[in-house]
LUMVO-956379 format. One record per atom (N, C-alpha, C): x, y, z; residue in three letters. Coordinates in steps of 0.1 Angstrom, whole numbers, padded with zeros to 4 digits, always signed. Example, Ala and Ser with C-alpha at 12.3 -4.5 7.8 and 13.67 -1.06 7.14 Angstrom:
2
+0132-0057+0078ALA+0123-0045+0078ALA+0132-0033+0078ALA+0128-0022+0071SER+0137-0011+0071SER+0129+0000+0079SER
//
This chain:
347
+1641+0721-0096MET+1648+0727-0101MET+1638+0738-0110MET+1643+0754-0107ALA+1633+0761-0115ALA+1629+0758-0130ALA+1622+0763-0132LEU+1614+0760-0149LEU+1617+0772-0156LEU+1617+0784-0148GLY+1617+0797-0153GLY+1634+0803-0155GLY+1637+0813-0161TRP+1648+0818-0161TRP+1648+0833-0164TRP+1659+0843-0158SER+1661+0856-0158SER+1676+0861-0160SER+1676+0872-0168ASN+1694+0875-0169ASN+1695+0883-0154ASN+1704+0881-0149THR+1705+0884-0136THR+1708+0900-0132THR+1716+0904-0145ARG+1718+0923-0146ARG+1703+0926-0147ARG+1696+0923-0156ALA+1680+0929-0159ALA+1674+0927-0150ALA+1674+0917-0141ALA+1662+0913-0129ALA+1668+0925-0120ALA+1682+0927-0119PHE+1684+0936-0106PHE+1681+0952-0112PHE+1681+0955-0122ARG+1674+0968-0129ARG+1659+0968-0127ARG+1653+0958-0130ASP+1642+0960-0129ASP+1637+0960-0114ASP+1642+0954-0102ARG+1641+0956-0088ARG+1643+0970-0086ARG+1653+0975-0093TRP+1657+0990-0086TRP+1645+0996-0092TRP+1637+0995-0107LYS+1629+1004-0109LYS+1615+1005-0104LYS+1614+0989-0097ARG+1601+0987-0090ARG+1603+0995-0073ARG+1614+0999-0072LEU+1615+1005-0059LEU+1616+1022-0060LEU+1619+1025-0071GLN+1619+1041-0073GLN+1607+1048-0072GLN+1594+1045-0074PRO+1584+1049-0069PRO+1580+1055-0058PRO+1591+1045-0046PHE+1587+1048-0032PHE+1592+1060-0026PHE+1583+1073-0027ASP+1589+1082-0018ASP+1585+1082-0003ASP+1586+1090+0006ARG+1579+1089+0021ARG+1564+1087+0023ARG+1562+1094+0015HIS+1545+1091+0013HIS+1540+1078+0010HIS+1544+1074+0000ARG+1539+1062-0007ARG+1544+1049+0004ARG+1559+1051+0009LEU+1561+1039+0017LEU+1554+1039+0032LEU+1552+1052+0036ALA+1544+1051+0046ALA+1527+1046+0045ALA+1524+1049+0033ASN+1507+1041+0030ASN+1512+1026+0028ASN+1520+1023+0025ALA+1525+1009+0022ALA+1525+1000+0036ALA+1536+1009+0045VAL+1535+1001+0059VAL+1520+1001+0065VAL+1514+1014+0067LYS+1502+1011+0073LYS+1491+1003+0067LYS+1490+1001+0053SER+1485+0989+0048SER+1485+0980+0051SER+1501+0975+0051TYR+1504+0961+0054TYR+1502+0959+0068TYR+1502+0966+0077ARG+1498+0967+0093ARG+1485+0962+0097ARG+1475+0971+0090VAL+1460+0973+0094VAL+1457+0957+0086VAL+1462+0953+0074TYR+1459+0941+0068TYR+1463+0930+0078TYR+1472+0929+0086ASN+1477+0920+0093ASN+1469+0919+0108ASN+1466+0930+0113ARG+1453+0931+0122ARG+1441+0923+0117ARG+1436+0925+0107ASN+1426+0920+0101ASN+1428+0904+0104ASN+1439+0899+0097LYS+1442+0885+0097LYS+1441+0879+0111LYS+1446+0888+0122ARG+1447+0881+0135ARG+1433+0882+0141ARG+1423+0888+0135GLY+1408+0888+0140GLY+1405+0897+0149GLY+1413+0910+0148LYS+1412+0923+0151LYS+1406+0931+0139LYS+1392+0932+0139SER+1387+0937+0129SER+1390+0952+0128SER+1394+0959+0115THR+1398+0972+0116THR+1396+0978+0103THR+1391+0990+0104PRO+1389+0995+0087PRO+1398+1000+0078PRO+1396+1001+0067GLN+1408+1004+0057GLN+1412+1017+0061GLN+1422+1019+0065GLY+1426+1031+0063GLY+1442+1037+0056GLY+1443+1028+0045SER+1452+1033+0036SER+1451+1032+0020SER+1454+1040+0013TRP+1452+1038-0003TRP+1458+1027-0006TRP+1451+1022-0020PRO+1456+1007-0025PRO+1470+1015-0031PRO+1478+1004-0031LEU+1493+1004-0035LEU+1495+1003-0053LEU+1486+0996-0059SER+1485+0988-0071SER+1470+0989-0078SER+1468+0995-0089LEU+1459+0993-0096LEU+1460+0988-0112LEU+1450+0980-0113SER+1450+0975-0129SER+1439+0981-0136SER+1442+0985-0146VAL+1432+0993-0155VAL+1431+0983-0170VAL+1420+0985-0173GLU+1415+0979-0183GLU+1415+0985-0198GLU+1425+0987-0206PRO+1426+0998-0216PRO+1412+0992-0227PRO+1411+0979-0230THR+1400+0977-0238THR+1396+0960-0236THR+1382+0957-0240THR+1378+0941-0238THR+1382+0935-0251THR+1386+0945-0261SER+1385+0938-0277SER+1399+0928-0275SER+1399+0919-0284CYS+1410+0912-0287CYS+1409+0905-0299CYS+1421+0900-0303ASN+1423+0893-0319ASN+1422+0880-0320ASN+1422+0873-0307LEU+1424+0860-0307LEU+1414+0855-0297LEU+1409+0841-0299ARG+1400+0834-0294ARG+1404+0824-0284ARG+1410+0829-0275CYS+1415+0818-0264CYS+1404+0811-0256CYS+1405+0798-0254PRO+1394+0791-0250PRO+1389+0792-0235PRO+1398+0798-0225GLU+1395+0800-0212GLU+1390+0816-0209GLU+1391+0826-0219CYS+1393+0838-0216CYS+1379+0844-0224CYS+1373+0853-0215PRO+1361+0860-0217PRO+1360+0869-0228PRO+1374+0875-0230SER+1377+0882-0244SER+1374+0876-0256SER+1382+0862-0257GLY+1381+0855-0265GLY+1371+0849-0270GLY+1361+0845-0257LEU+1349+0837-0262LEU+1338+0845-0264LEU+1341+0859-0261ARG+1330+0870-0268ARG+1318+0867-0254ARG+1321+0863-0244SER+1312+0859-0234SER+1306+0871-0219SER+1313+0881-0225PHE+1309+0889-0214PHE+1292+0892-0214PHE+1290+0896-0199THR+1279+0902-0197THR+1276+0918-0195THR+1289+0921-0189ARG+1288+0938-0191ARG+1296+0941-0202ARG+1291+0958-0205PRO+1294+0963-0217PRO+1312+0963-0223PRO+1314+0962-0234THR+1327+0960-0238THR+1331+0975-0248THR+1343+0975-0248GLY+1348+0988-0254GLY+1362+0994-0250GLY+1362+1007-0248MET+1377+1011-0249MET+1380+1022-0239MET+1388+1021-0231LEU+1389+1033-0219LEU+1392+1045-0225LEU+1386+1055-0221GLU+1388+1069-0226GLU+1403+1073-0218GLU+1408+1079-0222VAL+1424+1087-0220VAL+1421+1097-0207VAL+1406+1102-0207GLU+1405+1114-0198GLU+1402+1107-0184GLU+1394+1095-0186THR+1393+1085-0174THR+1403+1082-0165THR+1415+1077-0172LEU+1422+1076-0165LEU+1432+1087-0161LEU+1432+1096-0167LYS+1438+1109-0162LYS+1430+1113-0148LYS+1418+1112-0149HIS+1409+1115-0139HIS+1411+1109-0125HIS+1414+1098-0127VAL+1418+1086-0115VAL+1431+1091-0109VAL+1438+1088-0118LEU+1456+1093-0115LEU+1458+1105-0107LEU+1448+1117-0113ASP+1448+1129-0105ASP+1445+1126-0093ASP+1437+1117-0089GLU+1430+1117-0076GLU+1442+1107-0066GLU+1444+1096-0074ILE+1451+1088-0064ILE+1466+1086-0068ILE+1468+1091-0081GLY+1486+1089-0083GLY+1495+1087-0075GLY+1494+1098-0065ARG+1505+1101-0054ARG+1504+1089-0044ARG+1492+1082-0041HIS+1493+1070-0034HIS+1501+1058-0042HIS+1496+1056-0053LEU+1500+1044-0059LEU+1515+1042-0063LEU+1522+1028-0066VAL+1533+1024-0064VAL+1535+1018-0080VAL+1522+1011-0082TYR+1524+0999-0094TYR+1510+1002-0102TYR+1511+1002-0116LEU+1500+1007-0124LEU+1500+0996-0135LEU+1491+0986-0136ASN+1491+0975-0147ASN+1481+0981-0156ASN+1485+0981-0168LEU+1474+0985-0180LEU+1469+0971-0187LEU+1463+0962-0180TYR+1459+0953-0184TYR+1448+0946-0174TYR+1437+0938-0183PHE+1427+0933-0176PHE+1423+0923-0183PHE+1412+0924-0190GLN+1410+0916-0203GLN+1413+0922-0216GLN+1413+0917-0224GLY+1414+0922-0239GLY+1430+0921-0242GLY+1435+0926-0254GLU+1445+0930-0260GLU+1449+0945-0258GLU+1457+0950-0249PRO+1458+0964-0250PRO+1464+0970-0260PRO+1473+0967-0271TYR+1476+0973-0282TYR+1467+0972-0295TYR+1453+0970-0291LEU+1443+0972-0299LEU+1437+0987-0296LEU+1441+0992-0285HIS+1438+1004-0278HIS+1447+1015-0287HIS+1442+1025-0293PRO+1446+1033-0306PRO+1457+1043-0296PRO+1454+1045-0284LYS+1462+1054-0276LYS+1467+1046-0263LYS+1474+1037-0268MET+1480+1028-0255MET+1492+1036-0250MET+1499+1039-0258ASN+1512+1046-0252ASN+1510+1059-0246ASN+1501+1065-0249GLU+1495+1077-0242GLU+1492+1075-0225GLU+1483+1064-0225LEU+1481+1058-0211LEU+1492+1054-0203LEU+1503+1048-0212VAL+1515+1045-0201VAL+1522+1057-0198VAL+1521+1067-0206ARG+1528+1079-0204ARG+1519+1087-0191ARG+1511+1086-0191ILE+1500+1090-0177ILE+1508+1085-0166ILE+1508+1072-0168GLY+1515+1066-0152GLY+1528+1070-0153GLY+1539+1067-0163ALA+1549+1073-0161ALA+1552+1089-0156ALA+1543+1098-0157THR+1539+1112-0152THR+1540+1109-0141THR+1530+1099-0134HIS+1529+1099-0116HIS+1543+1091-0113HIS+1550+1088-0118GLY+1562+1080-0114GLY+1560+1068-0109GLY+1551+1060-0117LEU+1546+1046-0114LEU+1555+1037-0124LEU+1557+1026-0117TYR+1560+1016-0122TYR+1549+1007-0132TYR+1553+1008-0146THR+1540+1006-0151THR+1543+0994-0163THR+1533+0988-0162SER+1536+0973-0170SER+1519+0969-0178SER+1524+0962-0188THR+1513+0954-0195THR+1516+0939-0204THR+1504+0934-0208SER+1506+0920-0213SER+1501+0920-0224SER+1508+0915-0234THR+1503+0915-0248THR+1505+0901-0257THR+1497+0898-0267ASN+1500+0888-0274ASN+1508+0888-0286ASN+1517+0901-0288ALA+1526+0908-0294ALA+1524+0908-0310ALA+1511+0906-0314HIS+1508+0905-0327HIS+1508+0921-0332HIS+1508+0930-0328PHE+1507+0943-0332PHE+1521+0951-0330PHE+1534+0942-0327LEU+1545+0952-0323LEU+1555+0949-0336LEU+1550+0960-0344ARG+1558+0962-0354ARG+1568+0973-0351ARG+1578+0974-0359PRO+1590+0982-0354PRO+1587+0997-0351PRO+1577+1005-0358GLU+1575+1018-0353GLU+1569+1019-0341GLU+1562+1009-0338ARG+1549+1006-0326ARG+1563+1003-0314ARG+1570+0997-0318CYS+1580+0992-0307CYS+1589+1005-0303CYS+1592+1011-0310LYS+1601+1024-0308LYS+1591+1033-0301LYS+1578+1034-0304GLU+1570+1039-0292GLU+1567+1038-0282GLU+1567+1024-0281ILE+1566+1018-0267ILE+1578+1020-0258ILE+1589+1017-0265VAL+1603+1022-0257VAL+1604+1036-0252VAL+1598+1046-0261GLU+1600+1058-0254GLU+1587+1064-0246GLU+1578+1056-0246SER+1564+1059-0238SER+1570+1058-0220SER+1579+1053-0218GLY+1580+1049-0203GLY+1574+1037-0196GLY+1573+1026-0204LEU+1566+1015-0198LEU+1580+1008-0193LEU+1573+1001-0179SER+1587+0997-0173SER+1587+0981-0174SER+1575+0976-0177ARG+1576+0960-0179ARG+1566+0953-0193ARG+1572+0948-0199LEU+1563+0942-0208LEU+1559+0929-0211LEU+1551+0919-0208ILE+1548+0906-0207ILE+1543+0902-0223ILE+1549+0894-0228ILE+1548+0888-0241ILE+1542+0872-0238ILE+1530+0870-0243SER+1527+0858-0241SER+1531+0851-0252SER+1540+0839-0252ILE+1545+0830-0260ILE+1541+0815-0262ILE+1536+0811-0254ASP+1526+0798-0251ASP+1525+0787-0262ASP+1539+0786-0268GLY+1542+0774-0277GLY+1554+0777-0284GLY+1562+0768-0290MET+1574+0766-0296MET+1571+0761-0311MET+1560+0756-0315THR+1556+0755-0329THR+1542+0759-0328THR+1540+0766-0345GLN+1524+0765-0343GLN+1512+0760-0342GLN+1516+0748-0340GLY+1505+0738-0339GLY+1502+0737-0321GLY+1512+0737-0313THR+1511+0738-0300THR+1506+0751-0296THR+1510+0764-0304TYR+1507+0776-0299TYR+1493+0780-0299TYR+1489+0776-0311ALA+1477+0776-0319ALA+1464+0770-0309ALA+1471+0759-0300SER+1460+0748-0293SER+1453+0758-0283SER+1462+0769-0276TYR+1455+0778-0268TYR+1452+0790-0276TYR+1460+0796-0280ARG+1461+0810-0287ARG+1454+0807-0300ARG+1441+0806-0302VAL+1434+0803-0314VAL+1431+0816-0319VAL+1436+0813-0331GLY+1435+0823-0343GLY+1451+0832-0344GLY+1459+0829-0335GLY+1471+0836-0334GLY+1482+0827-0343GLY+1494+0836-0347GLN+1504+0831-0354GLN+1517+0836-0345GLN+1524+0825-0344LEU+1538+0823-0337LEU+1546+0829-0344LEU+1548+0829-0356ASP+1558+0838-0363ASP+1556+0852-0360ASP+1544+0857-0356LYS+1543+0873-0354LYS+1547+0876-0338LYS+1545+0862-0330VAL+1552+0867-0316VAL+1566+0867-0316VAL+1572+0858-0323LEU+1586+0859-0324LEU+1592+0871-0334LEU+1585+0876-0344GLU+1588+0887-0348GLU+1586+0900-0341GLU+1577+0902-0333GLY+1571+0912-0323GLY+1582+0912-0311GLY+1587+0899-0307THR+1599+0901-0295THR+1610+0905-0301THR+1615+0902-0312ARG+1629+0906-0319ARG+1629+0922-0323ARG+1617+0926-0326ASN+1613+0939-0330ASN+1615+0947-0314ASN+1611+0943-0307MET+1613+0950-0292MET+1626+0948-0288MET+1632+0939-0287VAL+1646+0936-0287VAL+1655+0947-0293VAL+1652+0948-0307GLU+1659+0959-0315GLU+1657+0974-0311GLU+1642+0976-0308ALA+1640+0989-0305ALA+1644+0994-0292ALA+1650+0986-0284ARG+1655+0989-0271ARG+1671+0989-0270ARG+1676+0981-0279ARG+1690+0982-0283ARG+1692+0995-0290ARG+1685+0999-0300SER+1688+1013-0306SER+1685+1024-0299SER+1677+1023-0287ASN+1676+1032-0273ASN+1687+1034-0265ASN+1696+1027-0266GLY+1711+1026-0256GLY+1706+1016-0250GLY+1696+1004-0247GLY+1691+0995-0238GLY+1683+1000-0232GLY+1677+1012-0230LYS+1668+1019-0224LYS+1653+1012-0226LYS+1643+1011-0220GLY+1632+1006-0222GLY+1625+0993-0213GLY+1615+0990-0216PRO+1608+0981-0206PRO+1615+0966-0205PRO+1615+0961-0192HIS+1620+0948-0190HIS+1612+0938-0198HIS+1614+0932-0205LEU+1608+0921-0215LEU+1607+0911-0207LEU+1594+0901-0208VAL+1592+0887-0202VAL+1583+0882-0214VAL+1593+0868-0212TRP+1584+0859-0219TRP+1576+0849-0212TRP+1564+0848-0214GLN+1553+0843-0203GLN+1547+0829-0209GLN+1552+0817-0205PHE+1544+0808-0212PHE+1534+0800-0205PHE+1523+0801-0209LEU+1512+0796-0203LEU+1512+0779-0206LEU+1514+0772-0196VAL+1518+0758-0199VAL+1505+0751-0196VAL+1500+0743-0208VAL+1490+0733-0209VAL+1493+0719-0216VAL+1484+0712-0215GLY+1485+0698-0220GLY+1493+0697-0236GLY+1489+0704-0247PRO+1496+0703-0259PRO+1510+0708-0257PRO+1513+0719-0248ASN+1526+0722-0248ASN+1537+0720-0238ASN+1532+0712-0229GLU+1538+0708-0217GLU+1552+0704-0220GLU+1553+0695-0231HIS+1563+0689-0235HIS+1579+0699-0241HIS+1571+0713-0244GLU+1581+0725-0247GLU+1587+0729-0235GLU+1584+0724-0225VAL+1590+0735-0214VAL+1603+0736-0211VAL+1613+0725-0214GLN+1626+0725-0211GLN+1634+0730-0223GLN+1627+0732-0236THR+1635+0740-0246THR+1634+0755-0247THR+1624+0759-0238LEU+1621+0773-0237LEU+1633+0784-0235LEU+1640+0776-0222LYS+1650+0785-0220LYS+1661+0791-0228LYS+1663+0779-0236ALA+1674+0786-0246ALA+1669+0795-0255ALA+1657+0794-0260HIS+1651+0801-0268HIS+1648+0817-0264HIS+1646+0816-0251ALA+1643+0830-0244ALA+1657+0837-0244ALA+1670+0828-0243GLN+1682+0837-0239GLN+1686+0840-0255GLN+1682+0832-0264ARG+1686+0833-0277ARG+1680+0848-0283ARG+1671+0850-0279ILE+1662+0860-0286ILE+1665+0872-0277ILE+1665+0871-0267GLY+1671+0885-0262GLY+1664+0890-0250GLY+1651+0883-0244VAL+1641+0888-0235VAL+1649+0888-0222VAL+1646+0894-0210ASP+1651+0895-0199ASP+1646+0882-0188ASP+1636+0879-0192GLU+1632+0867-0179GLU+1620+0859-0191GLU+1618+0847-0185LEU+1611+0838-0187LEU+1602+0834-0177LEU+1588+0834-0177VAL+1583+0828-0163VAL+1571+0817-0173VAL+1571+0804-0163ILE+1561+0795-0165ILE+1546+0798-0156ILE+1540+0800-0164LYS+1524+0800-0157LYS+1519+0788-0157LYS+1511+0786-0148THR+1499+0773-0150THR+1486+0781-0153THR+1479+0771-0159ALA+1469+0776-0167ALA+1454+0776-0155ALA+1446+0786-0157GLN+1433+0785-0149GLN+1421+0782-0160GLN+1416+0771-0154ILE+1407+0761-0161ILE+1392+0762-0155ILE+1382+0769-0160ASP+1370+0768-0154ASP+1364+0759-0149ASP+1364+0746-0156GLN+1359+0735-0155GLN+1366+0721-0156GLN+1377+0722-0151PRO+1385+0712-0152PRO+1380+0695-0150PRO+1381+0687-0157LYS+1378+0675-0156LYS+1383+0664-0164LYS+1380+0649-0163ASP+1390+0638-0171ASP+1389+0644-0184ASP+1400+0641-0190GLY+1402+0644-0204GLY+1402+0656-0209GLY+1403+0665-0200HIS+1402+0682-0204HIS+1417+0685-0212HIS+1416+0687-0226PRO+1428+0689-0235PRO+1437+0700-0226PRO+1433+0709-0220LEU+1442+0719-0215LEU+1448+0715-0199LEU+1444+0703-0194LEU+1450+0696-0181LEU+1466+0691-0183LEU+1474+0695-0176THR+1488+0688-0180THR+1491+0676-0171THR+1497+0665-0180GLU+1502+0654-0174GLU+1508+0656-0158GLU+1521+0665-0157ALA+1526+0665-0147ALA+1520+0674-0140ALA+1518+0669-0126PRO+1511+0677-0116PRO+1519+0693-0113PRO+1531+0688-0113GLU+1540+0705-0110GLU+1534+0714-0119GLU+1528+0710-0129LEU+1526+0722-0139LEU+1511+0724-0142LEU+1501+0720-0133ARG+1487+0723-0130ARG+1484+0730-0119ARG+1471+0736-0114ARG+1469+0740-0104ARG+1460+0733-0098ARG+1456+0718-0102TYR+1446+0712-0098TYR+1450+0698-0097TYR+1443+0692-0084ASP+1445+0679-0083ASP+1430+0672-0084ASP+1432+0656-0087ARG+1420+0651-0086ARG+1418+0641-0074ARG+1405+0644-0071LYS+1403+0637-0060LYS+1400+0620-0060LYS+1402+0612-0051PRO+1397+0597-0051PRO+1386+0595-0058PRO+1375+0602-0056ALA+1361+0603-0062ALA+1362+0607-0077ALA+1370+0610-0083GLY+1373+0618-0096GLY+1370+0634-0097GLY+1367+0637-0089GLU+1364+0655-0090GLU+1378+0661-0092GLU+1379+0670-0101TRP+1392+0680-0102TRP+1389+0692-0093TRP+1398+0694-0083VAL+1399+0707-0076VAL+1410+0714-0079VAL+1410+0729-0071LEU+1420+0739-0074LEU+1429+0735-0060LEU+1439+0735-0061ARG+1450+0732-0051ARG+1453+0742-0043ARG+1441+0751-0037ASN+1444+0761-0028ASN+1435+0761-0016ASN+1440+0762-0002PRO+1431+0761+0007PRO+1421+0771+0011PRO+1420+0782+0001LEU+1413+0793+0002LEU+1409+0798+0017LEU+1425+0800+0022ALA+1425+0806+0037ALA+1417+0821+0040ALA+1411+0825+0047ASP+1403+0834+0050ASP+1411+0847+0050ASP+1419+0850+0041GLU+1429+0862+0040GLU+1434+0864+0025GLU+1433+0879+0021CYS+1443+0880+0008CYS+1447+0892+0008CYS+1457+0894+0006TRP+1465+0904+0006TRP+1464+0913-0009TRP+1461+0906-0016ARG+1458+0913-0031ARG+1445+0921-0031ARG+1437+0916-0023MET+1426+0922-0023MET+1423+0935-0014MET+1434+0936-0005TRP+1434+0945+0004TRP+1441+0957-0004TRP+1456+0957-0009GLN+1467+0965-0013GLN+1463+0969-0028GLN+1452+0966-0035GLY+1448+0972-0049GLY+1436+0965-0054GLY+1433+0972-0065CYS+1418+0968-0070CYS+1421+0968-0089CYS+1408+0967-0092VAL+1408+0967-0108VAL+1397+0978-0112VAL+1400+0984-0122MET+1391+0994-0132MET+1391+0989-0142MET+1377+0987-0147THR+1374+0983-0162THR+1372+0995-0170THR+1373+0993-0185TRP+1375+1002-0192TRP+1363+1013-0194TRP+1351+1010-0187ASP+1340+1019-0183ASP+1339+1027-0169ASP+1351+1024-0163GLY+1352+1031-0150GLY+1349+1022-0137GLY+1344+1011-0138ARG+1341+1003-0126ARG+1352+1000-0115ARG+1350+0997-0104VAL+1362+0994-0097VAL+1355+0981-0092VAL+1364+0972-0093VAL+1362+0958-0089VAL+1370+0952-0081VAL+1370+0946-0068PRO+1382+0943-0061PRO+1393+0934-0066PRO+1392+0924-0077CYS+1399+0916-0082CYS+1399+0912-0096CYS+1413+0908-0099CYS+1414+0905-0117CYS+1405+0892-0118CYS+1402+0883-0107PHE+1394+0870-0108PHE+1377+0875-0109PHE+1376+0886-0110ASP+1363+0893-0115ASP+1360+0897-0125ASP+1363+0888-0133LYS+1364+0892-0149LYS+1353+0899-0153LYS+1342+0894-0150ASP+1327+0901-0155ASP+1320+0914-0146ASP+1330+0913-0137ALA+1325+0926-0128ALA+1314+0923-0122ALA+1311+0913-0115HIS+1301+0910-0110HIS+1300+0917-0093HIS+1313+0920-0088TYR+1314+0928-0076TYR+1316+0940-0078TYR+1312+0949-0085THR+1314+0964-0088THR+1315+0968-0074THR+1322+0977-0071MET+1320+0986-0056MET+1318+0999-0062MET+1317+1005-0074GLY+1315+1018-0074GLY+1318+1019-0089GLY+1314+1034-0096LYS+1319+1038-0109LYS+1326+1053-0109LYS+1338+1055-0113VAL+1345+1067-0113VAL+1338+1076-0120VAL+1329+1072-0128SER+1322+1085-0137SER+1309+1091-0126SER+1307+1086-0116THR+1297+1091-0106THR+1301+1092-0095THR+1314+1087-0089GLN+1318+1087-0074GLN+1333+1090-0077GLN+1339+1097-0068SER+1352+1099-0067SER+1356+1085-0062SER+1373+1081-0063PHE+1376+1071-0060PHE+1378+1072-0048PHE+1378+1079-0038GLU+1379+1078-0024GLU+1367+1073-0019GLU+1351+1080-0026GLU+1342+1074-0019GLU+1342+1061-0022GLU+1344+1055-0032ILE+1344+1040-0037ILE+1354+1032-0027ILE+1366+1037-0026TRP+1375+1027-0019TRP+1374+1026-0001TRP+1367+1036+0001PHE+1364+1038+0018PHE+1351+1037+0021PHE+1342+1030+0011SER+1329+1029+0012SER+1325+1017+0024SER+1313+1016+0030SER+1307+1007+0036SER+1308+0994+0028SER+1303+0997+0015GLU+1300+0982+0008GLU+1313+0978+0004GLU+1325+0982+0004TYR+1338+0976+0004TYR+1342+0971+0014TYR+1338+0978+0027GLU+1342+0974+0037GLU+1339+0959+0045GLU+1325+0960+0039ALA+1318+0947+0042ALA+1322+0937+0034ALA+1327+0938+0020PHE+1334+0929+0012PHE+1345+0924+0016PHE+1356+0932+0021ARG+1370+0931+0029ARG+1364+0922+0040ARG+1357+0926+0049SER+1353+0917+0062SER+1350+0904+0058SER+1342+0900+0045GLN+1337+0888+0043GLN+1351+0879+0037GLN+1360+0885+0032ILE+1376+0881+0027ILE+1381+0872+0041ILE+1380+0881+0051PHE+1385+0875+0064PHE+1376+0866+0073PHE+1363+0864+0068SER+1355+0855+0075SER+1350+0841+0067SER+1346+0843+0055ASN+1343+0834+0048ASN+1345+0838+0033ASN+1358+0838+0028ARG+1362+0838+0014ARG+1359+0826+0006ARG+1357+0817+0009SER+1352+0804+0002SER+1339+0807-0002SER+1331+0815+0000ALA+1317+0817-0002ALA+1314+0826-0014ALA+1329+0836-0018LEU+1326+0841-0029LEU+1331+0835-0041LEU+1320+0838-0053ASP+1322+0829-0062ASP+1337+0832-0072ASP+1341+0845-0072MET+1352+0850-0079MET+1364+0842-0073MET+1365+0839-0059CYS+1376+0833-0053CYS+1378+0818-0057CYS+1365+0811-0061GLN+1367+0796-0065GLN+1378+0791-0072GLN+1383+0799-0084ASN+1394+0794-0089ASN+1406+0805-0089ASN+1407+0808-0078CYS+1418+0819-0076CYS+1432+0817-0074CYS+1440+0821-0080SER+1455+0817-0077SER+1464+0821-0066SER+1458+0828-0059GLU+1462+0836-0043GLU+1463+0824-0035GLU+1478+0821-0032GLY+1476+0810-0022GLY+1478+0796-0029GLY+1477+0798-0044SER+1479+0784-0049SER+1493+0781-0059SER+1492+0771-0068HIS+1504+0772-0074HIS+1501+0778-0091HIS+1506+0792-0091ALA+1504+0799-0103ALA+1516+0799-0111ALA+1527+0798-0106TYR+1540+0797-0113TYR+1547+0784-0112TYR+1549+0778-0121ALA+1559+0766-0121ALA+1577+0771-0119ALA
//
């Protein structure tokens, strides 16, 4: 039985919005990307010849919470922390916006701590992109929700992660469940006041040991409060071990299995392939281009948009060598060791 839920009509509208960016040029680019990717999967080494379809951009590394498996929450970055300049996003999208389909304004940190977050969204909307972000919902006051609805945001993911304050705060350390519920209601009301127009609203429940017993009660809460979709996401744990407080008892609600010798391992074969790595990338707040959202500390920086064009970075020999390793020895890459690509990320 599927644990998530979605409003059928809202899901149809969201799928339609996802298709709208595809003009002739973007469709041709997507087809080319998929064809070349599959040639590499079949062992026919072929250079990257297409532009990215998606781009994740980090508005800020700042966060108001202290989540135990998050470098923003732990304040554990070795890279610089800060906030994205609006001009940096404008510069990049002026170069590659006509190729992109999807813009995700989220990587690390809480996006709505950025004072010009709605302006960042509008830049993506101006380029005709399906634009999303994820929030802990502590800053969704009524006036801000009205601005979000008017900004052109396509999808807003709200992390709920508990049905009581105790279970919520077991992972969202320093957070208040009442603020999440209030922020959700404010978004639902802002959309209603705008004639139903606004972002597709998703509740995302990160299931961990303390809250796994609440999974079955979520659906009714989601329907009652008025969100469009509920997704149950399994937790990434850097060092799973016996007695880890975030490991769930139910195997279907976690990404890890325990070997007979006692070692906990990711339930992922780590095949030498990764579509995510081929069709998109991530840009940090200070313009570093990294291959994947699992490179949270930007160890595999391919270039920086302040000193190079995006084209120079994306088609560089360094990036080509990195992609080649994905198809030959992916398991040797540190950032792939806890990757959800090909594993059990959603229940």
